[in-house]
N, C-alpha and C positions, 0 to 999 in steps of 0.2 A: 504493499499500499504506500502511496506517495505521502510525503509530509504535507502539512497545511501550507507551508511556504511554497513547496513545489506546485501545489494546486493553484495558488494565486499566481505564481510566475507563468504557469500554462495559460490560465484564464485571461490574464492581462498582458501577455507577451513580455513579462518581466518589468513592466512599467508600474510606477507608483501613481497614486492619485495626485493630481496637480494641486488640489487644495489641501490635502493632508498627506504629505510625502513621507513623513517620519513614522515608520511602523513601530508601534509600542508592543504589540503581542499578536500572536496567532493562536488559535485554539479551535477546539471542536465543540459545537453545540450538541451534536449527536454524533457519537463516535463513528468514524469512517463514512459518514453520510452528509452531515451539514457542518461547515466550517466557517470561521469568521476571521477577519483582520481588524484590529483596532489601531488607528493611526492618528497622528497629530499634525496640525498645521496652524496657520495664522489667518484670521479673517482680514478683510480690507481695512480694519481699524487697528491691526496688529495684535488683536486679542487671540488667545488660544482657542482652537476649535479641534473637535475629535470626531473622526469618521468611523463608522461601523459598516463593514462590507461583509456580505454573506454569500457563500457559494454552496450549492447542493451537488453532491456527486450522484449522478443517476445510476441505476442498476447496469446500464450499458457502458458506464465510464464517462459519459459526456458530462460536461460541467455547465450547470445552470446558475447564472447570476440571479440571486434572489432579491430583486429590486424591492419587493414588498417588505423586506426585512432590513434593508439598509437605512441609515439615518445619519444625521450630523448633530453634534451636541456641543454646547459651550462650557460643559462641566464634565470633568473626567469621572466623578463619582456617579453621576447619572448614567453615563455610557456604560460604566461597569455594572451598575444595577440592571440596566437593560439587558446586558449579556447574561447575567445570572437568571433573569426572568425568562429569557429565551431558551436557556437550557432546560428549564422546567416545562416550557410550553411546546417545544418542537418534538 
């Protein structure tokens, strides 16, 4: 099985998000099925923002970007709480 970083590199051709280019962590919401990337950047007023991106690994190995689960936050604690809740919900 690929690592979460390998999955994100494949899904996004090794590119980071232009708004949140600094990856803070990768992890699984559901082991070997749904993974996430939490990243950090700056908004247009130079304040910190945090991006949550989610990918689902389909049974055939295809990668589906879960746009319904992605979001942007201005508070790291809220972003991490969202990840915790998604782990319970998915």
